[in-house]
C-alpha positions as CSV (number, residue, x, y, z in Angstrom):
1,M,27.2,9.7,11.2
2,A,25.5,12.8,9.1
3,N,25.8,10.5,6.5
4,K,23.4,7.9,7.8
5,L,21.6,10.8,8.8
6,A,21.2,12.2,5.5
7,D,20.9,8.6,4.1
8,L,17.7,7.7,6.2
9,K,16.2,10.7,4.2
10,G,14.4,9.1,1.4
11,P,15.2,7.8,-1.9
12,G,17.1,8.2,-5.1
13,I,21.1,9.7,-6.1
14,G,20.1,13.0,-5.1
15,D,22.0,13.9,-8.1
16,Y,22.5,14.2,-12.1
17,N,25.8,14.5,-12.2
18,E,26.1,11.7,-10.0
19,L,23.7,9.6,-12.3
20,E,26.0,11.1,-15.5
21,R,28.7,9.1,-13.6
22,I,26.6,6.2,-13.2
23,L,24.6,4.8,-16.1
24,P,26.6,2.5,-17.7
25,Q,29.4,3.5,-20.3
26,D,28.6,1.0,-22.6
27,Y,25.2,-0.2,-22.2
28,R,23.0,-1.6,-26.0
29,S,19.4,-2.5,-24.7
30,L,19.0,-6.3,-25.3
31,L,15.2,-6.1,-26.6
32,T,14.2,-3.6,-29.2
33,P,11.5,-1.3,-27.4
34,K,8.5,-3.7,-29.6
35,Q,10.2,-6.7,-28.2
36,T,10.1,-5.3,-24.6
37,Q,6.3,-4.6,-24.9
38,Q,6.1,-8.3,-25.3
39,A,8.1,-9.1,-22.8
40,I,7.2,-7.2,-20.0
41,F,3.4,-8.6,-20.3
42,E,5.0,-11.4,-20.8
43,V,6.5,-11.2,-17.4
44,K,3.2,-9.6,-15.4
45,N,0.2,-11.6,-16.8
46,Y,3.1,-15.1,-15.8
47,I,4.4,-12.8,-12.2
48,E,0.7,-12.6,-12.0
49,E,-0.8,-15.4,-12.8
50,K,2.1,-17.4,-10.4
51,L,1.8,-14.7,-7.5
52,C,-1.9,-15.6,-7.1
53,K,-1.6,-19.5,-6.3
54,E,1.6,-19.6,-4.5
55,L,0.0,-17.0,-2.2
56,N,-3.7,-18.6,-2.2
57,L,-4.2,-14.1,-3.4
58,M,-7.2,-12.7,-6.2
59,M,-6.6,-10.4,-8.7
60,V,-8.9,-7.4,-7.2
61,T,-10.1,-3.5,-8.4
62,V,-7.5,-0.9,-6.1
63,P,-8.5,2.6,-5.6
64,L,-6.1,5.6,-7.9
65,I,-7.6,7.9,-4.9
66,V,-8.8,7.7,-1.9
67,D,-10.7,10.2,1.2
68,A,-8.4,12.3,3.0
69,E,-10.2,11.1,6.2
70,S,-10.2,8.0,6.4
71,G,-6.3,7.8,7.2
72,V,-5.8,4.8,4.5
73,N,-3.3,6.1,2.4
74,D,0.8,5.5,3.0
75,M,3.2,8.1,4.1
76,L,5.4,5.4,2.8
77,D,7.5,6.8,6.5
78,R,7.8,8.7,10.3
79,D,9.5,11.3,9.0
80,G,7.1,14.0,6.8
81,S,9.2,14.1,4.0
82,R,6.8,12.8,1.6
83,T,3.5,13.6,1.1
84,P,0.4,13.0,-1.4
85,V,-1.0,14.8,-4.1
86,H,-4.1,16.1,-2.4
87,F,-7.1,17.7,-4.2
88,H,-10.4,19.1,-3.5
89,I,-13.8,17.5,-5.1
90,P,-16.1,20.4,-4.7
91,N,-19.3,18.0,-5.4
92,D,-22.6,19.2,-5.4
93,R,-21.1,23.7,-5.1
94,D,-19.8,21.9,-2.5
95,L,-22.1,21.3,0.0
96,H,-20.8,17.5,0.9
97,P,-17.7,18.6,-1.1
98,I,-14.3,15.4,-0.9
99,D,-10.6,16.5,-0.2
100,A,-8.8,13.8,-2.4
101,Q,-5.5,11.6,-1.8
102,V,-3.5,9.9,-4.5
103,V,-2.6,6.4,-3.5
104,Q,1.2,6.5,-2.8
105,A,0.6,3.1,-2.2
106,A,-2.5,0.7,-1.3
107,T,-0.4,-0.6,1.8
108,K,-3.5,0.3,4.3
109,W,-6.4,-0.1,2.1
110,K,-6.0,-3.4,0.8
111,R,-6.3,-4.9,4.3
112,L,-9.1,-2.8,4.7
113,A,-10.0,-4.6,2.0
114,L,-9.8,-8.1,3.2
115,K,-12.7,-7.7,5.3
116,Q,-14.5,-6.3,2.7
117,F,-13.8,-9.3,0.8
118,E,-14.6,-11.5,3.0
119,M,-10.9,-12.9,3.0
120,K,-10.0,-16.1,5.5
121,P,-6.8,-16.9,7.1
122,G,-5.1,-18.3,4.5
123,E,-6.5,-15.9,1.6
124,G,-5.5,-12.6,0.3
125,L,-6.0,-10.2,-2.2
126,C,-3.6,-9.1,-5.1
127,T,-3.6,-5.8,-7.2
128,D,-2.0,-4.0,-9.6
129,M,-2.3,-0.6,-8.5
130,R,-1.3,2.7,-9.8
131,A,0.5,5.6,-7.8
132,V,2.3,8.7,-7.5
133,R,5.1,9.6,-5.1
134,K,5.6,13.2,-5.9
135,D,8.5,13.5,-3.5
136,Y,11.1,11.5,-4.9
137,F,14.0,11.7,-6.6
138,L,14.1,11.2,-10.3
139,D,17.0,8.4,-11.2
140,H,17.6,5.5,-12.9
141,D,15.1,3.8,-10.7
142,H,12.6,5.8,-8.9
143,S,10.1,8.0,-10.7
144,A,7.5,9.7,-10.0
145,Y,5.0,7.5,-11.1
146,V,4.9,3.9,-8.9
147,D,3.1,0.7,-10.1
148,Q,3.5,-1.9,-7.7
149,W,1.8,-6.2,-7.4
150,D,0.2,-5.1,-3.8
151,W,-0.4,-7.9,-2.5
152,E,-2.1,-9.0,1.3
153,R,-3.7,-12.3,2.8
154,A,-5.5,-12.4,6.6
155,I,-3.3,-14.5,8.5
156,T,-3.7,-16.3,12.6
157,P,-2.4,-14.6,15.0
158,K,-0.4,-18.0,15.6
159,E,1.2,-16.9,12.4
160,R,2.7,-13.3,13.3
161,N,6.2,-14.7,13.7
162,L,10.0,-15.0,11.3
163,Q,9.3,-18.6,10.0
164,F,6.1,-17.6,8.3
165,L,7.5,-14.2,7.2
166,T,10.4,-15.9,5.9
167,H,7.4,-18.7,4.3
168,I,5.6,-16.8,2.5
169,V,9.6,-14.7,0.9
170,R,10.5,-17.7,-0.2
171,A,7.8,-18.5,-2.3
172,I,7.9,-14.8,-3.6
173,W,10.9,-15.5,-4.8
174,N,10.3,-18.9,-6.5
175,V,7.8,-16.5,-8.4
176,L,10.5,-14.1,-9.2
177,K,12.7,-16.8,-11.0
178,G,10.0,-18.9,-12.3
179,A,9.1,-15.4,-14.3
180,E,13.1,-15.0,-15.2
181,K,13.3,-18.7,-16.3
182,H,9.6,-18.2,-18.5
183,V,10.8,-15.1,-20.4
184,Q,13.8,-15.6,-21.0
185,S,12.3,-18.7,-23.2
186,T,11.0,-16.5,-25.2
187,F,13.6,-13.7,-25.5
188,P,16.5,-16.0,-25.4
189,Q,18.8,-13.6,-26.4
190,L,18.0,-12.4,-22.8
191,Q,20.6,-14.9,-21.1
192,T,23.8,-13.7,-21.8
193,D,26.9,-14.3,-19.8
194,Q,27.1,-10.3,-19.8
195,Y,24.5,-10.3,-17.6
196,P,23.6,-12.8,-15.0
197,N,20.4,-14.7,-14.0
198,L,19.2,-14.0,-10.4
199,P,20.6,-16.3,-7.7
200,H,19.0,-19.8,-7.2
201,N,18.4,-19.0,-3.3
202,L,18.1,-16.0,-1.2
203,T,19.8,-15.1,1.8
204,F,17.8,-14.4,4.5
205,L,19.6,-11.8,6.9
206,H,18.9,-9.3,10.3
207,A,19.7,-5.2,8.9
208,E,21.8,-6.1,12.7
209,D,24.1,-8.4,11.6
210,I,24.4,-6.2,8.0
211,L,25.4,-3.3,11.1
212,A,27.8,-5.1,12.3
213,R,29.9,-5.8,9.8
214,Y,29.2,-2.9,8.1
215,P,29.4,-0.6,11.5
216,D,31.1,2.7,10.5
217,L,29.1,3.2,6.5
218,P,25.2,4.3,6.5
219,R,22.9,2.1,4.7
220,K,23.2,2.3,1.3
221,A,26.7,1.4,1.4
222,R,26.1,-1.2,3.8
223,E,23.5,-2.9,1.3
224,T,25.7,-2.0,-1.6
225,A,28.7,-3.8,0.3
226,I,26.9,-6.9,1.0
227,L,25.2,-7.8,-2.1
228,Q,29.7,-8.1,-3.0
229,D,28.7,-11.6,-1.1
230,Y,24.9,-12.0,-1.2
231,P,23.8,-11.3,-4.6
232,A,20.1,-11.5,-2.9
233,V,19.0,-10.5,0.3
234,F,15.7,-10.6,2.3
235,I,17.1,-8.4,5.1
236,Y,14.9,-8.7,8.5
237,G,14.0,-5.9,10.9
238,I,14.1,-2.6,9.4
239,G,12.1,0.5,11.3
240,W,13.8,-0.5,14.6
241,K,16.8,1.4,15.8
242,L,19.6,-0.4,15.4
243,D,22.9,-0.3,18.1
244,D,23.8,2.4,16.1
245,G,21.3,4.3,17.2
246,Y,19.6,4.8,13.4
247,P,15.9,2.6,12.3
248,H,18.5,0.7,9.0
249,E,15.5,3.1,7.0
250,M,13.0,4.8,8.4
251,R,9.1,3.3,8.0
252,A,5.4,4.2,8.7
253,S,4.6,3.6,12.2
254,D,0.7,2.0,10.3
255,Y,1.0,-0.6,8.5
256,D,4.4,-2.9,8.6
257,D,5.4,-4.2,12.5
258,W,8.9,-3.1,13.1
259,V,9.0,-3.0,17.0
260,T,7.3,-6.5,17.7
261,E,10.9,-9.0,19.9
262,T,12.0,-11.3,18.3
263,R,14.9,-14.1,17.8
264,S,17.7,-15.1,15.3
265,E,18.6,-18.4,14.7
266,D,21.8,-18.5,17.6
267,G,19.3,-17.0,20.2
268,R,19.9,-13.4,20.7
269,P,16.9,-10.8,20.4
270,M,16.0,-8.5,17.6
271,H,12.6,-6.8,16.5
272,G,10.6,-6.4,13.0
273,L,8.2,-8.9,11.3
274,N,9.7,-6.9,7.9
275,G,11.7,-6.9,5.4
276,D,13.1,-6.0,2.1
277,I,14.3,-8.5,-1.1
278,L,17.3,-6.4,-2.3
279,V,19.4,-7.6,-5.2
280,W,22.8,-7.0,-7.2
281,N,21.9,-5.2,-10.6
282,P,24.6,-6.3,-13.0
283,V,23.9,-3.6,-15.8
284,T,23.7,-0.5,-13.4
285,K,26.4,-2.2,-11.4
286,R,23.9,-1.3,-8.4
287,R,22.2,-2.2,-5.3
288,H,18.4,-2.9,-6.8
289,E,15.1,-2.8,-4.4
290,L,12.4,-5.9,-6.1
291,S,9.7,-6.1,-2.8
292,S,9.2,-4.6,0.8
293,M,6.9,-6.4,2.8
294,G,6.3,-7.8,6.6
295,I,4.3,-8.7,9.1
296,R,1.3,-6.5,10.1
297,V,0.4,-4.4,12.6
298,N,-1.4,-5.2,16.2
299,A,-3.0,-3.3,18.7
300,E,-0.4,-3.1,20.7
301,S,2.5,-2.5,17.9
302,L,0.0,0.1,16.2
303,R,0.2,1.9,19.8
304,K,4.5,1.2,19.9
305,Q,5.0,2.1,17.2
306,L,3.3,5.6,17.0
307,K,4.1,6.7,20.4
308,L,7.9,6.1,19.7
309,S,6.8,8.1,16.1
310,G,5.7,11.1,17.6
311,Q,2.0,10.7,16.3
312,L,-0.7,9.4,18.4
313,D,-3.4,12.0,17.3
314,F,-3.7,8.6,13.9
315,L,-5.7,6.8,16.4
316,K,-8.5,9.1,15.2
317,F,-8.7,7.7,11.8
318,P,-11.0,5.1,11.1
319,Y,-8.3,2.6,9.5
320,H,-6.5,3.2,12.9
321,Q,-9.1,2.7,14.9
322,A,-10.2,-0.8,13.5
323,I,-7.0,-2.6,14.1
324,L,-7.2,-1.3,17.9
325,K,-11.0,-2.4,18.3
326,D,-9.5,-5.7,16.0
327,E,-12.6,-4.6,13.4
328,I,-10.0,-6.1,10.5
329,P,-7.9,-9.7,9.8
330,F,-4.6,-9.7,10.8
331,S,-2.8,-9.9,7.1
332,I,1.2,-9.9,5.7
333,G,1.8,-7.9,2.7
334,G,3.9,-6.3,0.7
335,G,4.7,-4.4,-2.6
336,I,6.7,-6.1,-5.7
337,G,7.7,-3.3,-7.9
338,Q,6.7,-4.1,-11.5
339,S,8.9,-1.8,-13.0
340,R,11.4,-2.1,-11.0
341,T,11.2,-6.4,-11.2
342,Y,10.7,-5.6,-15.7
343,M,14.0,-3.9,-15.4
344,L,15.7,-5.5,-13.9
345,L,14.6,-9.2,-15.7
346,L,14.7,-7.2,-19.4
347,K,18.2,-6.5,-19.0
348,K,17.7,-3.1,-18.7
349,A,19.3,0.4,-17.8
350,H,17.0,3.1,-16.7
351,L,13.2,3.2,-15.2
352,G,11.9,4.5,-17.7
353,E,12.9,1.9,-20.6
354,V,10.5,-0.2,-19.3
355,S,7.8,2.4,-18.3
356,V,6.2,5.9,-19.3
357,T,5.5,8.8,-17.4
358,V,7.7,11.7,-16.1
359,W,11.4,12.8,-16.4
360,P,13.5,16.2,-16.9
361,R,15.3,17.0,-19.9
362,V,18.7,16.8,-18.0
363,L,17.5,12.8,-17.8
364,K,16.6,12.2,-21.1
365,S,19.3,14.3,-22.5
366,I,22.3,12.1,-20.1
367,C,20.1,8.5,-21.7
368,R,20.5,9.8,-24.9
369,K,24.1,9.8,-24.9
370,K,23.5,6.5,-23.2
371,H,22.1,4.6,-25.8
372,I,19.1,4.4,-22.9
373,D,15.6,4.8,-24.8
374,V,12.9,6.0,-22.5
375,L,10.0,6.0,-23.3
376,E,7.3,9.0,-23.5
């Protein structure tokens, strides 16, 4: 059980000796650094165009910094282990100062933006989001710099169900599969038996069912195990406490709805209107998370989740008040990791091959030994 508890404390491997062992021993990039940059923007442009078309979204600008008093910043989890970069703007000799935070994600801002841009049910927005998450361990697929296609779509109350969530997930998967086909048409060397393509279809499973299959394994090990049988999965119900007494993973209490009761296909009671897309990465031979998404909290589920998390004091923030007063739309939304997607589709061993950010010297030394070209 101690391993399960430790597994909830956040992403990352946590040890560079282990990272050196798990990185590929015989890796050679299929693309040169120049080709990699060209391929990145082939994928980026394709996904932005097709995602907007599939989900009826429009591209909008997105903040890098937000007012700390707004409550809009994404806290990522509910144990307080990952906090945003915070700074003071003195402004006008401290007569009109602002305490600002660098965003960790645009999750809550997007829902407010639906109202700002007068989005009706069936309409939504997509952002080219940049963020900083300073508390991650920097390994092969986690960095302090985060880039995502953060999207949000207004929905009706009747669409707050698993069937609608599944419909949206399948549309996103089709976009990702289309991007893979598109980039391989430009760079055919990416189509290789050494690294198989993504499967045609996603397999949909509930976190409770995965736990039932592997009751003694912690969450990451369960995900690794299930991906041996199903190389691309969507896991429903992340955040609710499962039968072993632990959630599949900690989730923030004020955006995804993980408390609402649902039913499995065979009629069993479940919880949660959210989930993750995970795939098997044939280059790293590890689990690879591409996207988290969910139907957002309404007034009822927000109160329940804040109470369960011991965070009812959040109700003082303008964002939370707007939900309680039904001043912002019901919505569904998520984030698709840009560099994570590039890393996967371009058959790369390390996030640093597609993303320019900071890495410790020890990691860059490991990568040089393994012929991994980390961008600087």
